[in-house]
C-alpha positions as CSV (number, residue, x, y, z in Angstrom):
1,X,0.0,0.0,0.0
2,X,1.5,3.3,-1.0
3,X,1.3,6.5,1.1
4,X,-2.2,7.9,0.8
5,X,-3.4,11.5,0.6
6,X,-3.7,12.6,4.2
7,X,-7.3,13.6,3.4
8,X,-8.1,9.9,3.1
9,X,-6.7,9.1,6.6
10,X,-10.2,9.0,8.2
11,X,-10.8,5.4,7.1
12,X,-11.3,2.8,9.7
13,X,-13.5,2.5,12.7
14,X,-12.4,5.7,14.4
15,X,-12.5,8.3,11.6
16,X,-13.2,11.7,13.3
17,X,-11.9,10.7,16.7
18,X,-9.5,13.4,18.0
19,X,-6.5,12.3,20.1
20,X,-3.6,14.3,21.5
21,X,-0.7,12.5,23.1
22,X,1.8,14.0,25.5
23,X,3.6,10.7,25.6
24,X,7.0,9.4,24.3
25,X,8.9,6.2,23.6
26,X,6.6,3.1,23.7
27,X,3.6,2.6,26.0
28,X,1.6,5.8,25.5
29,X,2.4,6.1,21.8
30,X,1.5,2.4,21.3
31,X,-2.0,3.2,22.6
32,X,-2.2,6.1,20.2
33,X,-1.0,3.9,17.3
34,X,-3.8,1.5,17.9
35,X,-6.3,4.3,17.5
36,X,-4.4,6.0,14.6
37,X,-4.4,2.8,12.6
38,X,-8.2,2.8,12.7
39,X,-8.5,6.3,11.4
40,X,-8.3,8.5,14.5
41,X,-6.5,11.9,14.1
42,X,-3.7,11.5,16.6
43,X,-1.5,14.5,17.4
44,X,1.9,13.5,18.8
45,X,3.4,16.4,20.8
46,X,7.2,16.6,20.9
47,X,9.8,19.1,22.2
48,X,11.2,21.4,19.6
49,X,14.7,20.4,18.3
50,X,15.0,17.1,20.0
51,X,11.7,15.4,19.5
52,X,10.6,12.1,21.0
53,X,13.5,9.9,22.1
54,X,11.9,7.1,20.1
55,X,13.1,8.9,17.0
56,X,16.6,7.7,17.6
57,X,15.9,4.3,19.0
58,X,17.0,1.1,17.4
59,X,19.0,0.3,14.3
60,X,19.6,2.7,11.5
61,X,19.9,2.4,7.7
62,X,22.3,5.0,6.2
63,X,21.9,7.1,9.3
64,X,18.0,7.0,9.3
65,X,16.5,5.3,12.3
66,X,14.0,2.5,11.4
67,X,11.8,2.0,14.5
68,X,10.1,5.4,14.4
69,X,8.9,4.8,10.9
70,X,6.5,2.3,12.4
71,X,6.1,3.7,15.9
72,X,5.1,7.2,14.6
73,X,3.0,6.0,11.6
74,X,-0.4,7.5,10.9
75,X,0.2,10.3,13.4
76,X,0.6,14.1,13.2
77,X,3.8,15.5,14.6
78,X,3.8,18.9,16.3
79,X,6.5,20.6,18.3
80,X,5.7,22.4,21.5
81,X,7.8,23.6,24.4
82,X,5.8,22.8,27.6
83,X,8.4,24.5,29.8
84,X,7.2,27.8,28.5
85,X,3.8,29.3,29.6
86,X,2.8,30.0,26.1
87,X,3.5,26.4,25.2
88,X,1.3,25.2,28.0
89,X,-1.4,27.5,26.7
90,X,-1.3,25.8,23.4
91,X,-1.3,22.4,25.1
92,X,-4.5,23.4,26.9
93,X,-6.1,24.3,23.5
94,X,-5.1,20.9,22.2
95,X,-6.8,19.3,25.3
96,X,-9.9,21.3,24.7
97,X,-9.9,20.2,21.0
98,X,-9.4,16.5,21.7
99,X,-11.7,13.6,22.6
100,X,-8.9,11.6,24.1
101,X,-5.7,12.8,25.9
102,X,-2.8,10.4,26.4
103,X,-0.1,11.3,28.9
104,X,3.0,9.5,30.3
105,X,4.6,12.4,32.1
106,X,5.2,12.0,35.9
107,X,2.3,13.1,38.1
108,X,4.0,16.1,39.6
109,X,5.0,17.5,36.2
110,X,1.4,16.9,34.9
111,X,0.1,19.1,37.7
112,X,2.7,21.7,37.0
113,X,1.8,21.8,33.3
114,X,-2.0,21.6,33.8
115,X,-2.3,18.2,32.2
116,X,-3.4,16.3,35.3
117,X,-6.9,14.9,35.6
118,X,-8.4,17.9,37.4
119,X,-7.0,20.3,34.8
120,X,-8.0,18.2,31.8
121,X,-11.5,17.8,33.1
122,X,-11.8,21.5,33.7
123,X,-10.6,22.3,30.2
124,X,-12.7,19.6,28.5
125,X,-15.4,18.0,30.7
126,X,-16.1,15.1,28.3
127,X,-12.4,14.3,27.6
128,X,-11.1,10.8,28.3
129,X,-7.6,11.0,29.9
130,X,-5.4,7.9,29.6
131,X,-2.6,8.3,32.1
132,X,0.2,5.7,32.0
133,X,2.8,5.6,34.7
134,X,5.2,3.2,36.4
135,X,3.3,2.7,39.6
136,X,-0.1,4.4,39.2
137,X,-1.2,7.9,40.0
138,X,-2.6,7.1,43.5
139,X,0.4,5.5,45.1
140,X,3.4,6.7,47.1
141,X,5.5,6.0,44.0
142,X,3.4,8.1,41.7
143,X,6.4,10.3,40.8
144,X,8.9,7.5,40.5
145,X,10.2,6.8,37.0
146,X,9.1,3.5,35.4
147,X,9.8,1.6,32.2
148,X,8.2,-1.5,30.6
149,X,10.8,-4.0,31.9
150,X,10.1,-2.8,35.4
151,X,6.4,-3.5,34.7
152,X,7.2,-6.9,33.4
153,X,9.2,-7.8,36.4
154,X,6.5,-6.6,38.8
155,X,3.7,-8.4,36.9
156,X,4.9,-11.9,37.6
157,X,5.6,-12.7,34.0
158,X,9.4,-12.6,34.2
159,X,9.4,-14.9,37.2
160,X,7.5,-17.4,35.1
161,X,9.7,-17.1,32.0
162,X,12.8,-19.1,31.5
163,X,14.0,-22.6,32.6
164,X,13.9,-23.9,36.2
165,X,17.7,-24.0,36.5
166,X,18.2,-20.6,34.9
167,X,17.6,-16.9,35.5
168,X,14.2,-15.3,34.9
169,X,14.0,-14.0,31.3
170,X,12.5,-10.9,29.7
171,X,10.9,-11.4,26.3
172,X,12.9,-10.0,23.4
173,X,10.9,-6.9,22.8
174,X,9.2,-4.1,24.8
175,X,6.6,-6.5,26.1
176,X,5.3,-4.6,29.1
177,X,5.1,-1.3,27.2
178,X,3.4,-2.8,24.2
179,X,0.8,-4.7,26.2
180,X,0.1,-1.5,28.3
181,X,-0.4,0.4,25.1
182,X,-2.9,-2.2,23.9
183,X,-4.8,-2.3,27.2
184,X,-4.8,1.5,27.2
185,X,-6.4,1.6,23.7
186,X,-9.0,-1.0,24.9
187,X,-9.7,1.1,28.0
188,X,-10.2,4.2,25.8
189,X,-12.7,2.4,23.6
190,X,-14.6,1.3,26.7
191,X,-14.8,4.9,27.9
192,X,-15.8,6.1,24.4
193,X,-18.7,3.6,24.4
194,X,-19.9,4.9,27.7
195,X,-19.6,8.5,26.4
196,X,-21.9,7.6,23.5
197,X,-24.5,5.8,25.6
198,X,-24.6,7.7,28.9
199,X,-26.3,11.1,28.8
200,X,-24.6,11.9,32.1
201,X,-21.1,11.2,30.9
202,X,-18.7,13.5,32.8
203,X,-15.3,12.5,31.3
204,X,-13.1,9.6,32.4
205,X,-9.7,9.2,33.9
206,X,-8.0,5.9,33.0
207,X,-5.1,5.4,35.5
208,X,-2.9,2.6,34.2
209,X,0.3,1.4,35.8
210,X,2.9,-0.4,33.7
211,X,2.7,-3.7,35.6
212,X,-1.1,-4.0,35.6
213,X,-1.8,-5.3,32.0
214,X,0.5,-8.3,32.2
215,X,-0.5,-8.9,35.8
216,X,-4.1,-9.1,34.6
217,X,-3.2,-11.5,31.7
218,X,-1.5,-14.1,33.9
219,X,-5.0,-14.8,35.3
220,X,-4.3,-17.8,37.4
221,X,-1.3,-16.8,39.5
222,X,-3.1,-15.0,42.3
223,X,-5.9,-17.5,42.7
224,X,-3.5,-20.4,42.9
225,X,-1.4,-18.6,45.6
226,X,-4.6,-17.7,47.4
227,X,-6.3,-21.1,47.4
228,X,-3.4,-23.5,47.2
229,X,-0.6,-21.5,48.8
230,X,1.6,-22.2,45.8
231,X,3.8,-19.9,43.8
232,X,4.1,-21.0,40.1
233,X,7.6,-21.3,38.9
234,X,9.6,-21.3,35.6
235,X,9.0,-24.3,33.4
236,X,11.0,-23.5,30.3
237,X,8.9,-23.7,27.1
238,X,6.2,-25.6,29.0
239,X,3.7,-23.7,31.2
240,X,3.5,-23.5,34.9
241,X,-0.2,-24.0,34.6
242,X,-0.9,-25.8,31.4
243,X,-4.3,-26.5,29.8
244,X,-3.1,-30.0,28.8
245,X,-0.2,-32.4,29.1
246,X,1.8,-31.6,25.9
247,X,3.3,-28.1,25.5
248,X,6.9,-27.6,24.6
249,X,9.4,-26.8,21.8
250,X,11.4,-29.5,20.1
251,X,14.5,-29.4,17.8
252,X,14.0,-31.3,14.5
253,X,16.6,-33.4,12.7
254,X,17.4,-30.6,10.4
255,X,18.0,-28.2,13.3
256,X,14.8,-26.2,13.4
257,X,12.6,-25.6,16.4
258,X,9.0,-26.7,16.4
259,X,6.4,-25.9,19.0
260,X,3.8,-28.5,19.8
261,X,0.8,-27.7,21.9
262,X,-2.2,-29.6,23.1
263,X,-5.0,-27.6,24.8
264,X,-7.6,-30.5,25.1
265,X,-7.5,-34.1,26.2
266,X,-8.4,-35.2,22.7
267,X,-5.3,-33.4,21.3
268,X,-3.1,-35.2,23.9
269,X,-4.5,-38.5,22.7
270,X,-3.6,-37.6,19.2
271,X,0.0,-37.0,20.2
272,X,0.0,-40.4,22.1
273,X,-1.3,-42.2,19.1
274,X,1.3,-40.5,16.8
275,X,4.0,-41.8,19.1
276,X,2.7,-45.3,19.1
277,X,1.1,-45.4,22.5
278,X,-2.1,-47.2,23.3
279,X,-4.7,-44.4,23.2
280,X,-6.7,-46.1,26.0
281,X,-3.8,-45.4,28.4
282,X,-4.3,-41.7,27.9
283,X,-8.1,-41.5,28.0
284,X,-8.4,-39.2,31.0
285,X,-6.8,-36.0,32.0
286,X,-5.3,-37.7,35.1
287,X,-3.7,-40.4,33.0
288,X,-2.3,-37.8,30.7
289,X,-0.9,-35.6,33.4
290,X,0.7,-38.7,35.2
291,X,2.6,-39.5,32.0
292,X,3.3,-36.0,30.7
293,X,7.1,-36.3,31.2
294,X,7.1,-39.6,29.2
295,X,5.1,-38.0,26.4
296,X,7.5,-35.0,26.4
297,X,10.6,-37.3,26.3
298,X,9.3,-39.5,23.5
299,X,8.1,-36.5,21.4
300,X,11.5,-34.9,21.7
301,X,13.1,-38.1,20.3
302,X,10.5,-38.4,17.6
303,X,11.0,-34.9,16.3
304,X,14.8,-35.1,16.5
305,X,14.7,-38.2,14.2
306,X,12.8,-36.4,11.4
307,X,13.0,-33.3,9.2
308,X,10.9,-30.3,9.9
309,X,8.8,-30.8,6.9
310,X,8.2,-34.5,7.8
311,X,7.2,-33.5,11.3
312,X,4.8,-30.8,10.3
313,X,3.2,-33.1,7.7
314,X,2.8,-35.9,10.3
315,X,1.4,-33.5,12.9
316,X,-1.1,-32.1,10.4
317,X,-2.3,-35.6,9.4
318,X,-2.7,-36.5,13.1
319,X,-4.5,-33.2,13.9
320,X,-1.7,-32.2,16.3
321,X,-1.3,-28.4,16.5
322,X,2.3,-27.5,15.7
323,X,4.4,-24.8,14.1
324,X,8.0,-24.0,13.2
325,X,9.3,-21.2,15.4
326,X,9.3,-18.2,13.0
327,X,12.0,-15.7,12.5
328,X,11.4,-12.3,10.9
329,X,12.6,-13.8,7.6
330,X,10.1,-16.6,7.9
331,X,7.3,-14.1,8.6
332,X,7.9,-11.9,5.6
333,X,8.0,-15.0,3.2
334,X,5.1,-16.9,4.8
335,X,2.1,-17.5,2.6
336,X,-0.4,-17.3,5.4
337,X,0.8,-13.8,6.4
338,X,0.6,-12.9,2.7
339,X,-3.0,-14.3,2.4
340,X,-4.0,-12.3,5.4
341,X,-2.5,-9.1,4.1
342,X,-0.7,-8.7,7.4
343,X,2.4,-6.9,5.9
344,X,2.0,-3.8,3.8
345,X,4.5,-1.6,1.9
346,X,4.5,2.1,2.7
347,X,6.5,4.9,1.0
348,X,8.9,6.8,3.4
349,X,10.4,10.1,2.3
350,X,13.9,9.0,3.5
351,X,13.9,5.2,3.4
352,X,11.8,4.7,0.3
353,X,9.4,1.7,0.3
354,X,9.3,0.0,3.7
355,X,7.4,-3.0,4.8
356,X,5.7,-3.1,8.2
357,X,2.7,-4.6,9.9
358,X,-0.8,-3.8,8.5
359,X,-3.4,-2.1,10.5
360,X,-4.6,-4.9,12.8
361,X,-7.0,-6.4,13.6
362,X,-8.7,-6.6,10.2
363,X,-12.1,-5.0,9.9
364,X,-13.7,-6.3,6.7
365,X,-16.4,-3.7,6.3
366,X,-14.4,-0.5,7.1
367,X,-10.7,-1.4,7.5
368,X,-8.0,0.8,8.9
369,X,-4.9,1.5,6.8
370,X,-1.3,2.7,7.0
371,X,-1.2,5.9,5.1
372,X,2.1,7.4,6.3
373,X,5.2,6.3,8.1
374,X,6.4,8.3,11.1
375,X,6.4,12.0,10.2
376,X,9.3,14.4,10.4
377,X,9.5,16.4,13.6
378,X,7.0,19.2,13.5
379,X,5.8,18.3,10.1
380,X,2.2,19.0,11.0
381,X,2.6,22.2,13.0
382,X,0.7,24.3,10.4
383,X,-2.1,21.8,9.9
384,X,-2.7,21.3,13.6
385,X,-2.1,24.8,14.9
386,X,-3.4,26.9,12.1
387,X,-6.2,24.8,10.6
388,X,-7.3,22.6,13.5
389,X,-6.8,25.0,16.4
390,X,-7.4,28.2,14.4
391,X,-4.2,30.1,15.4
392,X,-3.7,33.1,13.2
393,X,-0.5,33.6,11.1
394,X,0.9,36.3,13.3
395,X,0.5,34.2,16.5
396,X,2.0,31.1,15.0
397,X,5.0,33.2,13.7
398,X,5.5,34.6,17.2
399,X,5.5,31.1,18.8
400,X,8.0,30.0,16.2
401,X,10.2,33.0,16.8
402,X,10.2,32.3,20.6
403,X,11.0,28.6,20.1
404,X,7.7,27.5,21.6
405,X,6.9,25.4,18.5
């Protein structure tokens, strides 16, 4: 998909939704990205000169950073110096303009800049404020800095990840930040639904700590500790609390990794039959759990004696769910990804054509789209300030002269 005329960017489920984000790096901007991909007008506010730190994150090609071309896509970039009073005045106009305000600034600084809940609500009584912080706005650590890896560690996920005889392991991407952004977007949509259905809607403050989304997703860890007095531990590529007896990764004879998972008793029976066991010996969940180590050992030997292709074909015939563990190279050449349209090509002014994830999930009636890569710093100052906020030419020139924008 080539870069579209910005006038067409309202496609998707959220065309007409107005969002301003005073949020940098990953978690807050990820929430904004989820909304922008579905057509929302998202204004990304950055300091003049330096911009969002995400602009320089990650590898570069010929001096051009790659990450921000995805992280900033479908958004409008404006520059604004919030340390100056006139800059804060413009920020307040953006708040009054917006339906949704996303902030990741520390609580004390939000109050100082008039971007805390009380100020936002006064400026725009029906605005939805998504506030993301390390520890939550109502705790004694409200002003403490926080990053996604801290959130992952506090959530319980890292304790569960890795092998029993090894250290806890973080996943290989900004897991905590990304999931927080996703849950933040979900929360915004829940509040928007209430705004549309409740005549007494009086704005909403979504107060989201970085550890809470992953904490919520590991849904069994607290109830197990509460009711059984147990603390789930690391189990490698198996699961501390597994839905069935076969879940692990196995190395094939041609040195690829294959993941095999069974989520039902019937699927475990299919594995047992494939390995030559008597299915009657694995008829019940208790029988399966009692011999899960035996199944795991035999499956490891079985996979190691065969090529990846032979394993996957045999698994498919036996209705055993399995997949090769994909790399990025596998993803971009995989026919299923292609059939789904999950990878699109977008023109970037500096990089040329670049491939990246499509707007997901797919809506078949009114899909989202990727119409631009991450914009240049301040690229949309005139559009947002002059056309959307209505600042006159003289005022905008004065703000530029004073380094406010």
